[in-house]
Residue frames as a rotation matrix with the C-alpha (Angstrom) as fourth column:
MET 1
0.250 -0.145 0.957 7.77
-0.853 0.435 0.289 19.83
-0.458 -0.889 -0.015 -3.81
ASP 2
-0.381 -0.456 -0.805 9.75
-0.754 0.657 -0.015 16.70
0.536 0.601 -0.594 -4.74
ILE 3
0.236 0.572 0.786 7.72
-0.862 0.496 -0.103 13.59
-0.449 -0.653 0.610 -3.90
LEU 4
-0.624 -0.432 -0.652 8.65
-0.640 0.761 0.107 9.94
0.450 0.484 -0.751 -4.23
VAL 5
0.488 0.757 0.436 6.17
-0.864 0.490 0.115 7.07
-0.126 -0.432 0.893 -3.78
ILE 6
-0.657 -0.704 -0.271 7.72
-0.709 0.699 -0.098 3.71
0.258 0.128 -0.958 -2.94
LYS 7
0.590 0.805 -0.058 5.64
-0.758 0.578 0.302 0.55
0.277 -0.134 0.951 -3.15
CYS 8
-0.598 -0.750 0.281 7.06
-0.801 0.557 -0.218 -2.27
0.007 -0.356 -0.935 -1.02
GLY 9
0.055 0.568 -0.821 5.81
-0.407 0.764 0.501 -5.76
0.912 0.307 0.273 -1.70
GLY 10
0.715 0.334 0.614 4.79
-0.686 0.170 0.707 -7.65
0.132 -0.927 0.350 1.42
SER 11
0.927 -0.363 -0.091 7.26
0.365 0.931 0.009 -10.42
0.082 -0.041 0.996 0.64
ILE 12
0.185 -0.915 0.358 10.16
0.546 -0.207 -0.812 -7.97
0.817 0.346 0.462 0.56
ILE 13
0.726 0.157 0.669 9.60
-0.324 -0.780 0.535 -5.91
0.606 -0.605 -0.516 3.76
ASN 14
0.895 -0.366 0.253 11.73
-0.122 0.345 0.931 -8.24
-0.428 -0.864 0.264 5.88
GLU 15
0.452 -0.740 0.497 14.44
0.870 0.489 -0.063 -8.36
-0.197 0.461 0.865 3.19
LEU 16
0.887 -0.090 0.452 15.08
0.106 -0.914 -0.391 -4.61
0.449 0.395 -0.802 2.96
SER 17
0.221 -0.932 -0.286 18.79
0.884 0.315 -0.344 -3.91
0.411 -0.177 0.894 3.35
GLU 18
0.090 -0.346 -0.934 20.79
0.685 -0.659 0.310 -1.28
-0.723 -0.668 0.177 5.21
SER 19
-0.870 -0.485 0.091 21.62
0.385 -0.551 0.741 0.30
-0.309 0.679 0.666 1.84
PHE 20
-0.242 0.869 0.431 17.89
0.757 -0.109 0.645 0.63
0.608 0.482 -0.631 1.06
PHE 21
0.618 0.511 -0.598 17.25
0.785 -0.451 0.425 2.59
-0.052 -0.731 -0.680 4.27
ASN 22
-0.249 -0.788 -0.564 20.42
0.551 -0.594 0.586 4.64
-0.796 -0.165 0.582 3.75
SER 23
-0.808 -0.003 0.588 19.18
0.561 -0.309 0.768 5.54
0.179 0.951 0.251 0.26
VAL 24
0.257 0.963 0.083 15.79
0.812 -0.262 0.522 6.61
0.525 -0.067 -0.849 1.65
LYS 25
0.461 -0.163 -0.873 17.53
0.686 -0.558 0.466 8.77
-0.563 -0.813 -0.146 4.25
GLU 26
-0.643 -0.765 -0.034 19.77
0.519 -0.468 0.715 10.29
-0.563 0.442 0.698 1.55
LEU 27
-0.471 0.561 0.681 16.73
0.691 -0.246 0.680 11.10
0.549 0.791 -0.271 -0.62
GLN 28
0.610 0.670 -0.423 15.12
0.782 -0.425 0.456 12.81
0.126 -0.609 -0.783 2.37
ASN 29
0.061 -0.699 -0.713 18.30
0.591 -0.550 0.590 14.80
-0.804 -0.457 0.380 2.95
ARG 30
-0.857 -0.351 0.378 18.08
0.498 -0.372 0.784 15.93
-0.135 0.859 0.493 -0.69
GLY 31
-0.803 0.557 -0.214 14.59
-0.502 -0.824 -0.263 17.28
-0.322 -0.104 0.941 -0.01
TYR 32
-0.612 0.609 -0.504 12.36
-0.199 0.498 0.844 14.44
0.766 0.617 -0.183 -1.19
HIS 33
-0.243 0.661 0.710 9.10
-0.912 0.094 -0.400 13.74
-0.331 -0.744 0.580 0.63
ILE 34
-0.820 -0.188 -0.541 8.55
-0.396 0.869 0.297 9.99
0.414 0.458 -0.787 0.61
VAL 35
0.162 0.897 0.412 5.34
-0.964 0.232 -0.127 7.97
-0.209 -0.376 0.902 0.84
PHE 36
-0.930 -0.367 0.010 5.37
-0.361 0.919 0.161 4.20
-0.068 0.146 -0.987 1.25
VAL 37
0.323 0.944 -0.068 2.52
-0.946 0.322 -0.021 1.99
0.002 0.072 0.997 0.08
HIS 38
-0.720 -0.678 0.147 2.90
-0.687 0.726 -0.016 -1.67
-0.096 -0.113 -0.989 0.98
GLY 39
0.164 0.690 -0.705 1.38
-0.560 0.653 0.509 -5.06
0.812 0.312 0.494 0.42
GLY 40
-0.246 -0.226 0.943 1.29
-0.940 0.294 -0.175 -8.04
-0.237 -0.929 -0.285 2.72
GLY 41
0.263 0.468 -0.844 0.60
-0.801 0.594 0.080 -11.10
0.538 0.654 0.531 0.57
PRO 42
-0.402 -0.475 -0.783 2.70
-0.047 0.864 -0.501 -13.71
0.915 -0.164 -0.369 2.42
ASP 43
-0.976 0.080 0.204 1.41
-0.211 -0.091 -0.973 -12.63
-0.059 -0.993 0.106 5.85
ILE 44
-0.146 0.985 -0.095 -2.17
-0.970 -0.161 -0.183 -12.65
-0.195 0.065 0.979 4.57
ASN 45
0.163 0.176 -0.971 -1.76
-0.592 0.804 0.047 -16.11
0.789 0.568 0.235 3.01
SER 46
-0.765 -0.526 -0.373 -0.21
0.002 0.576 -0.817 -17.45
0.644 -0.626 -0.439 6.20
MET 47
-0.810 0.513 0.284 -3.10
-0.452 -0.236 -0.860 -16.22
-0.374 -0.825 0.424 8.32
LEU 48
0.103 0.857 -0.505 -5.70
-0.988 0.149 0.050 -17.48
0.118 0.494 0.862 5.83
GLU 49
-0.229 -0.293 -0.928 -4.02
-0.288 0.931 -0.223 -20.88
0.930 0.216 -0.297 6.07
LYS 50
-0.987 -0.154 0.035 -4.35
-0.068 0.211 -0.975 -20.80
0.143 -0.965 -0.219 9.88
PHE 51
-0.401 0.913 0.070 -8.06
-0.647 -0.228 -0.728 -20.13
-0.648 -0.337 0.682 9.47
GLU 52
-0.579 0.069 0.812 -8.23
0.394 0.896 0.205 -22.86
-0.714 0.438 -0.546 6.79
ILE 53
0.617 0.680 -0.396 -9.37
-0.027 -0.485 -0.874 -20.43
-0.786 0.550 -0.281 4.11
GLU 54
0.019 -0.575 0.818 -8.10
0.873 0.408 0.266 -21.18
-0.487 0.710 0.510 0.62
PRO 55
-0.286 -0.142 -0.948 -6.81
-0.163 -0.967 0.195 -18.01
-0.944 0.210 0.253 -1.13
VAL 56
0.258 0.423 0.869 -8.53
0.842 0.342 -0.416 -17.45
-0.473 0.839 -0.268 -4.48
PHE 57
-0.461 -0.457 -0.761 -7.13
-0.030 -0.849 0.528 -15.17
-0.887 0.266 0.378 -7.18
GLU 58
0.495 0.594 0.634 -8.94
0.735 0.103 -0.670 -13.90
-0.463 0.798 -0.386 -10.28
ASP 59
0.687 -0.273 0.673 -6.86
0.453 -0.564 -0.691 -12.05
0.568 0.779 -0.264 -12.89
GLY 60
-0.310 -0.951 0.007 -4.09
0.500 -0.169 -0.849 -11.59
0.809 -0.260 0.528 -10.31
LEU 61
-0.390 0.258 0.884 -6.41
-0.651 -0.756 -0.067 -10.02
0.651 -0.602 0.463 -7.71
ARG 62
-0.991 -0.004 -0.137 -7.30
0.098 0.679 -0.728 -11.64
0.096 -0.734 -0.672 -4.37
LYS 63
-0.127 0.992 -0.018 -10.98
0.157 0.038 0.987 -12.57
0.979 0.123 -0.161 -4.21
THR 64
-0.934 -0.323 0.151 -12.09
-0.028 -0.355 -0.934 -10.88
0.355 -0.877 0.323 -1.00
THR 65
0.073 0.935 -0.346 -15.05
0.568 0.246 0.786 -12.07
0.820 -0.254 -0.513 1.03
THR 66
0.668 0.227 0.708 -16.01
-0.395 -0.699 0.596 -10.28
0.630 -0.678 -0.377 4.27
GLU 67
0.948 -0.316 0.047 -14.05
0.149 0.569 0.808 -12.92
-0.282 -0.759 0.587 6.22
VAL 68
0.276 -0.882 0.383 -10.99
0.949 0.186 -0.254 -12.55
0.153 0.433 0.888 3.97
LEU 69
0.292 -0.129 0.948 -11.16
0.182 -0.965 -0.188 -8.73
0.939 0.228 -0.258 4.19
GLU 70
0.949 0.063 0.309 -10.96
-0.286 -0.245 0.927 -8.89
0.134 -0.967 -0.214 8.00
ILE 71
0.638 -0.759 0.132 -7.77
0.577 0.584 0.570 -10.95
-0.510 -0.288 0.811 7.73
VAL 72
0.209 -0.533 0.820 -6.36
0.827 -0.350 -0.439 -8.74
0.521 0.770 0.368 4.95
GLU 73
0.544 0.047 0.838 -6.85
-0.164 -0.973 0.161 -5.62
0.823 -0.225 -0.522 7.06
LEU 74
0.974 -0.190 0.128 -5.54
-0.084 0.224 0.971 -7.31
-0.213 -0.956 0.202 10.22
MET 75
0.437 -0.858 0.268 -2.32
0.809 0.506 0.300 -8.39
-0.394 0.086 0.915 8.50
LEU 76
0.150 -0.375 0.915 -1.79
0.698 -0.615 -0.367 -5.20
0.701 0.693 0.170 6.48
ALA 77
0.456 0.114 0.883 -2.53
-0.291 -0.918 0.269 -2.73
0.841 -0.380 -0.385 9.28
GLY 78
0.920 0.036 0.391 -1.51
-0.391 0.167 0.905 -4.89
-0.033 -0.985 0.168 12.24
LYS 79
0.599 -0.730 0.329 1.62
0.445 0.645 0.622 -6.59
-0.666 -0.226 0.711 10.96
SER 80
0.191 -0.566 0.802 3.04
0.970 -0.014 -0.241 -5.40
0.148 0.824 0.547 7.63
ASN 81
0.570 0.083 0.818 2.48
0.171 -0.985 -0.019 -1.69
0.804 0.151 -0.576 8.35
ARG 82
0.961 -0.203 0.187 3.83
-0.229 -0.208 0.951 -1.95
-0.154 -0.957 -0.247 11.90
SER 83
0.511 -0.801 0.311 6.89
0.676 0.598 0.431 -3.83
-0.531 -0.010 0.847 10.66
LEU 84
0.157 -0.448 0.880 7.76
0.857 -0.381 -0.346 -1.30
0.491 0.809 0.324 7.94
VAL 85
0.750 0.138 0.647 7.17
-0.123 -0.932 0.342 1.70
0.650 -0.336 -0.681 10.22
HIS 86
0.902 -0.424 0.083 9.40
0.005 0.203 0.979 0.10
-0.432 -0.883 0.185 12.89
LYS 87
0.299 -0.825 0.479 12.19
0.912 0.395 0.110 -0.59
-0.280 0.404 0.871 10.37
LEU 88
0.316 -0.140 0.938 12.08
0.521 -0.801 -0.295 2.98
0.793 0.582 -0.180 9.03
GLU 89
0.862 0.070 0.503 12.19
-0.320 -0.693 0.645 4.47
0.394 -0.717 -0.575 12.52
ALA 90
0.777 -0.623 0.083 15.03
0.345 0.532 0.773 2.14
-0.526 -0.573 0.629 13.54
HIS 91
-0.031 -0.785 0.619 17.00
0.999 -0.018 0.028 3.72
-0.011 0.619 0.785 10.67
GLY 92
-0.611 -0.286 -0.738 16.29
0.480 -0.875 -0.058 7.30
-0.629 -0.390 0.672 11.78
ILE 93
-0.877 0.408 0.254 13.42
0.070 -0.414 0.908 7.92
0.476 0.814 0.335 9.35
LYS 94
-0.737 0.670 0.090 10.34
-0.342 -0.254 -0.905 9.45
-0.583 -0.698 0.416 10.98
ALA 95
-0.850 0.453 -0.268 7.34
-0.050 0.438 0.898 7.39
0.524 0.777 -0.350 9.83
VAL 96
-0.521 0.784 0.337 3.61
-0.661 -0.120 -0.741 7.25
-0.541 -0.609 0.580 10.51
GLY 97
-0.948 0.229 0.220 1.52
0.304 0.859 0.413 4.20
-0.095 0.458 -0.884 9.69
LEU 98
-0.477 0.829 -0.292 -1.84
-0.739 -0.558 -0.377 4.87
-0.476 0.037 0.879 8.07
ASN 99
-0.416 0.490 0.766 -4.66
0.564 0.800 -0.205 2.65
-0.713 0.347 -0.609 6.93
GLY 100
-0.957 -0.007 0.290 -5.82
0.259 -0.473 0.842 3.85
0.131 0.881 0.454 3.51
SER 101
-0.109 0.994 0.018 -9.40
0.713 0.065 0.699 3.77
0.693 0.089 -0.715 4.80
ASP 102
-0.135 0.011 -0.991 -8.57
0.906 -0.403 -0.128 6.24
-0.401 -0.915 0.045 7.62
GLY 103
-0.191 0.049 -0.980 -9.89
0.120 -0.990 -0.073 9.75
-0.974 -0.132 0.183 7.16
GLY 104
0.810 0.578 0.100 -10.98
0.138 -0.022 -0.990 9.01
-0.571 0.815 -0.098 3.60
ILE 105
-0.121 -0.927 -0.354 -7.39
-0.408 -0.278 0.870 8.87
-0.905 0.250 -0.344 2.38
LEU 106
-0.977 -0.165 -0.132 -8.27
-0.192 0.427 0.884 6.31
-0.090 0.889 -0.449 -0.31
THR 107
-0.010 0.998 0.058 -11.78
-0.540 0.044 -0.841 6.28
-0.842 -0.040 0.538 -1.76
GLY 108
-0.922 -0.366 -0.127 -12.54
-0.317 0.524 0.791 3.48
-0.223 0.769 -0.599 -4.16
ASP 109
0.199 0.965 -0.171 -15.22
-0.949 0.146 -0.278 1.52
-0.244 0.218 0.945 -5.89
TYR 110
0.314 0.001 0.950 -15.78
-0.096 0.995 0.031 -2.18
-0.945 -0.101 0.312 -6.55
ILE 111
-0.707 -0.527 -0.472 -14.00
-0.578 0.046 0.815 -3.61
-0.408 0.849 -0.337 -9.59
ASP 112
-0.288 0.660 -0.694 -16.48
-0.509 0.508 0.695 -6.50
0.811 0.553 0.189 -9.95
GLU 113
-0.279 0.189 0.941 -18.33
-0.957 0.028 -0.289 -7.31
-0.081 -0.982 0.173 -6.73
GLN 114
0.775 0.632 -0.018 -19.88
-0.628 0.767 -0.131 -10.51
-0.069 0.113 0.991 -8.13
LYS 115
0.705 -0.548 -0.451 -16.56
0.034 0.660 -0.750 -11.96
0.709 0.513 0.484 -9.30
LEU 116
-0.243 -0.970 -0.008 -14.05
0.207 -0.044 -0.977 -10.52
0.948 -0.239 0.211 -6.77
GLY 117
0.309 0.394 -0.865 -16.06
0.931 0.059 0.360 -9.46
0.193 -0.917 -0.349 -3.72
ALA 118
0.913 0.085 -0.399 -14.68
0.257 -0.881 0.398 -6.50
-0.318 -0.466 -0.826 -1.74
VAL 119
-0.198 -0.954 0.226 -11.86
0.843 -0.048 0.536 -5.67
-0.500 0.297 0.813 -4.18
GLY 120
0.757 0.562 -0.332 -11.62
0.388 -0.797 -0.463 -2.11
-0.525 0.221 -0.822 -5.33
GLU 121
-0.136 -0.750 0.647 -9.82
0.931 -0.321 -0.176 0.40
0.340 0.578 0.742 -7.44
ILE 122
-0.446 -0.142 -0.883 -8.98
0.641 -0.740 -0.205 3.90
-0.625 -0.658 0.421 -6.27
GLN 123
0.358 0.628 0.691 -11.28
0.899 -0.432 -0.073 6.69
0.252 0.648 -0.719 -7.42
GLN 124
0.650 -0.099 0.754 -9.86
-0.126 -0.992 -0.021 9.47
0.750 -0.081 -0.657 -5.27
VAL 125
-0.051 -0.718 -0.694 -6.89
0.893 0.278 -0.354 10.15
0.447 -0.638 0.627 -2.98
ASN 126
0.944 0.300 0.139 -7.26
0.185 -0.828 0.529 12.74
0.274 -0.474 -0.837 -0.22
THR 127
0.190 -0.980 0.065 -3.78
0.613 0.067 -0.787 14.30
0.767 0.189 0.613 -0.19
GLU 128
0.580 0.100 0.808 -4.33
-0.335 -0.875 0.349 16.76
0.742 -0.474 -0.474 2.67
LEU 129
0.958 -0.197 0.206 -2.92
-0.126 0.353 0.927 14.49
-0.256 -0.914 0.314 5.41
PHE 130
0.493 -0.825 0.277 0.18
0.865 0.432 -0.254 13.73
0.089 0.365 0.927 3.32
GLY 131
0.233 -0.374 0.897 0.93
0.255 -0.867 -0.428 17.45
0.939 0.328 -0.107 3.10
LEU 132
0.770 0.110 0.629 0.63
-0.531 -0.437 0.726 17.88
0.355 -0.893 -0.278 6.87
LEU 133
0.866 -0.471 0.169 2.95
0.275 0.729 0.627 14.93
-0.418 -0.496 0.761 7.51
PHE 134
0.374 -0.747 0.551 5.47
0.807 -0.031 -0.589 16.16
0.457 0.665 0.591 4.92
GLU 135
0.522 -0.114 0.845 5.59
-0.189 -0.982 -0.015 19.57
0.832 -0.152 -0.534 6.64
LYS 136
0.736 -0.180 0.653 6.70
-0.666 -0.014 0.746 17.85
-0.125 -0.984 -0.130 9.86
GLY 137
-0.195 -0.944 -0.268 9.25
-0.976 0.212 -0.039 15.59
0.093 0.254 -0.963 8.14
TYR 138
-0.128 0.226 0.966 7.29
-0.436 0.861 -0.260 12.32
-0.891 -0.455 -0.012 8.36
CYS 139
-0.859 -0.040 -0.510 7.05
-0.469 0.462 0.753 9.50
0.205 0.886 -0.415 5.82
PRO 140
0.156 0.938 0.309 3.47
-0.928 0.246 -0.280 8.26
-0.339 -0.243 0.909 5.55
VAL 141
-0.939 -0.341 -0.042 3.32
-0.339 0.901 0.270 4.43
-0.054 0.268 -0.962 5.36
LEU 142
-0.235 0.958 -0.164 0.02
-0.937 -0.268 -0.223 3.45
-0.258 0.102 0.961 3.79
THR 143
-0.596 0.202 0.777 -1.98
0.173 0.977 -0.122 0.22
-0.784 0.062 -0.617 3.56
PRO 144
-0.943 0.256 -0.214 -3.91
-0.277 -0.244 0.930 -0.31
0.186 0.935 0.301 0.31
ILE 145
-0.483 0.860 -0.165 -7.33
0.858 0.427 -0.285 -0.46
-0.175 -0.279 -0.944 2.00
SER 146
-0.932 0.230 0.282 -9.89
-0.108 -0.916 0.387 1.99
0.347 0.330 0.878 0.65
THR 147
-0.523 0.852 -0.029 -13.50
0.340 0.178 -0.923 2.79
-0.781 -0.493 -0.383 1.40
THR 148
-0.357 0.553 0.753 -16.44
0.855 -0.131 0.502 3.34
0.376 0.823 -0.426 -0.89
GLU 149
-0.637 0.203 0.743 -18.34
-0.192 -0.976 0.103 6.63
0.747 -0.077 0.661 -0.63
GLU 150
0.480 0.877 0.030 -20.79
-0.335 0.152 0.930 4.72
0.811 -0.457 0.366 1.60
GLY 151
0.239 -0.477 0.846 -17.95
-0.970 -0.152 0.189 3.67
0.038 -0.866 -0.499 3.93
THR 152
0.973 0.079 0.218 -17.54
-0.087 0.996 0.027 0.00
-0.215 -0.046 0.976 2.91
LYS 153
0.149 -0.989 -0.005 -13.91
-0.606 -0.096 0.790 -1.14
-0.781 -0.115 -0.614 3.09
LEU 154
0.981 0.084 -0.176 -12.25
-0.195 0.500 -0.844 -2.54
0.017 0.862 0.506 -0.03
ASN 155
0.297 -0.904 0.308 -9.03
0.323 0.398 0.859 -4.44
-0.899 -0.156 0.410 -0.61
VAL 156
0.913 -0.062 -0.402 -6.94
-0.375 -0.510 -0.774 -2.71
-0.157 0.858 -0.489 -3.30
ASN 157
0.647 -0.753 0.122 -3.94
0.731 0.567 -0.379 -4.13
0.216 0.334 0.917 -5.13
ALA 158
0.464 -0.508 -0.726 -0.93
0.469 -0.554 0.688 -2.35
-0.752 -0.659 -0.019 -3.60
ASP 159
-0.602 -0.671 0.432 0.69
0.715 -0.214 0.666 -1.67
-0.355 0.710 0.609 -7.01
MET 160
-0.117 0.661 0.741 -2.49
0.764 -0.417 0.493 0.04
0.635 0.624 -0.456 -8.20
ALA 161
0.781 0.392 -0.485 -2.84
0.623 -0.539 0.567 1.96
-0.039 -0.745 -0.666 -4.93
ALA 162
-0.038 -0.891 -0.453 0.76
0.599 -0.383 0.703 3.21
-0.800 -0.245 0.548 -5.18
GLY 163
-0.662 -0.172 0.730 0.14
0.741 -0.298 0.601 4.40
0.114 0.939 0.325 -8.74
SER 164
0.331 0.882 0.335 -3.01
0.716 -0.466 0.519 6.25
0.614 0.068 -0.786 -7.67
VAL 165
0.677 -0.164 -0.717 -1.22
0.569 -0.502 0.652 7.91
-0.467 -0.849 -0.246 -4.75
ALA 166
-0.418 -0.908 0.021 1.70
0.670 -0.292 0.683 8.91
-0.614 0.299 0.730 -6.99
LYS 167
-0.420 0.339 0.842 -0.66
0.763 -0.370 0.530 10.42
0.492 0.865 -0.103 -9.55
ALA 168
0.638 0.767 -0.074 -2.70
0.664 -0.498 0.558 12.32
0.390 -0.405 -0.827 -6.93
LEU 169
0.591 -0.497 -0.635 0.47
0.428 -0.474 0.769 13.75
-0.683 -0.727 -0.068 -5.35
SER 170
0.949 -0.300 -0.095 2.03
-0.218 -0.407 -0.887 14.54
0.228 0.863 -0.452 -8.75
ALA 171
0.643 -0.725 0.246 5.00
0.021 0.338 0.941 12.51
-0.766 -0.600 0.232 -7.55
ASP 172
0.182 -0.701 -0.690 8.30
-0.932 -0.347 0.106 12.78
-0.313 0.624 -0.716 -9.39
MET 173
-0.580 -0.397 -0.711 8.71
-0.592 0.805 0.034 9.00
0.559 0.441 -0.702 -9.26
CYS 174
0.564 0.629 0.535 6.89
-0.815 0.528 0.237 5.84
-0.133 -0.570 0.811 -8.20
LEU 175
-0.439 -0.827 -0.351 9.29
-0.818 0.530 -0.223 3.01
0.370 0.189 -0.909 -7.38
PHE 176
0.746 0.656 -0.112 8.32
-0.575 0.720 0.388 -0.64
0.336 -0.225 0.915 -6.96
VAL 177
-0.449 -0.846 0.289 10.45
-0.877 0.355 -0.323 -2.63
0.170 -0.398 -0.901 -4.52
THR 178
0.577 0.753 0.315 9.38
-0.748 0.643 -0.166 -6.21
-0.327 -0.140 0.935 -5.04
ASP 179
-0.576 -0.715 0.396 10.49
-0.436 0.679 0.591 -9.71
-0.692 0.168 -0.702 -5.86
VAL 180
0.438 0.752 0.493 7.66
0.251 0.425 -0.870 -10.18
-0.863 0.505 -0.002 -8.38
LYS 181
-0.256 -0.686 0.681 9.03
0.812 0.230 0.536 -10.51
-0.524 0.691 0.498 -11.90
GLY 182
-0.916 -0.087 0.392 7.06
0.317 -0.756 0.573 -7.60
0.246 0.649 0.720 -13.30
VAL 183
-0.366 0.842 -0.396 4.12
0.111 -0.384 -0.917 -5.29
-0.924 -0.380 0.047 -13.04
LEU 184
-0.790 0.113 0.603 1.91
0.611 0.230 0.757 -5.81
-0.053 0.967 -0.251 -16.04
GLU 185
-0.434 0.681 -0.590 -0.56
-0.287 -0.725 -0.626 -3.34
-0.854 -0.102 0.510 -17.48
GLU 186
-0.174 0.474 0.863 -3.24
0.840 0.529 -0.121 -4.39
-0.514 0.704 -0.490 -19.92
ARG 187
-0.540 -0.065 -0.839 -3.30
-0.236 -0.946 0.225 -1.94
-0.808 0.319 0.495 -22.80
ALA 188
0.503 0.862 0.066 -5.83
-0.086 0.126 -0.988 -1.58
-0.860 0.491 0.138 -25.58
ASP 189
0.541 -0.324 -0.776 -3.10
-0.833 -0.331 -0.443 -1.19
-0.113 0.886 -0.449 -28.23
HIS 190
-0.560 -0.774 0.297 -1.67
-0.718 0.632 0.293 -4.71
-0.414 -0.049 -0.909 -27.67
C-alpha cells in the first residue's frame, strides 16, 4: 500500500493553492493513501491573546498548562481541522477529521512535565482506523493531540506527530508543507 503523510503547518492552511489540492487528487488517482497531520499555531496564539494568556515556548515547544491545552485542543480540533477538512472536500477529496486523542490513535508520554506541562511525544500510533478509512477512499486529517496510557491529553508538536504517524504506517513519504524555514533535528553526532 502506497501511503503519504502530509504535515500542514497551521499558518499555511489558508494559503494552500489550487495546484496543491490538484496534486493531492492526482496522487490519490495514482493509488496513494494520504494522511494529513496539521498544526494550528497562529489560531492558538490568537485565541490565547483573547484570553490574555502569554504564549511560552521552551526549546521550540509550546509550554502547555491545563488552560492552554483547552485552547490548543479547541483551535486544533474546532478550527484548523474543520478548515482543512472543508478545503479538501471542496476540492473533491473525501476527508475525515480526527483528534489524535480519539480512539487511542496517538498515545504519548510527557516530555518534561515540570518544564513544559502537558507536552508529549508519541509512543504509539494505532493504525487500525487509518486502514479502515483508506479502504473507503478517505483521507484522515489528524490533530497532534495524544493521550497518555492513563487518558491524560497531551499537546504534541505537529512535525513530530507527522513523523510518528509516517513511521507507524510505513509511509513512502512524509512531506512538510510549511512556511517555517526548516525542521531541525538534534543529533548526537553534531
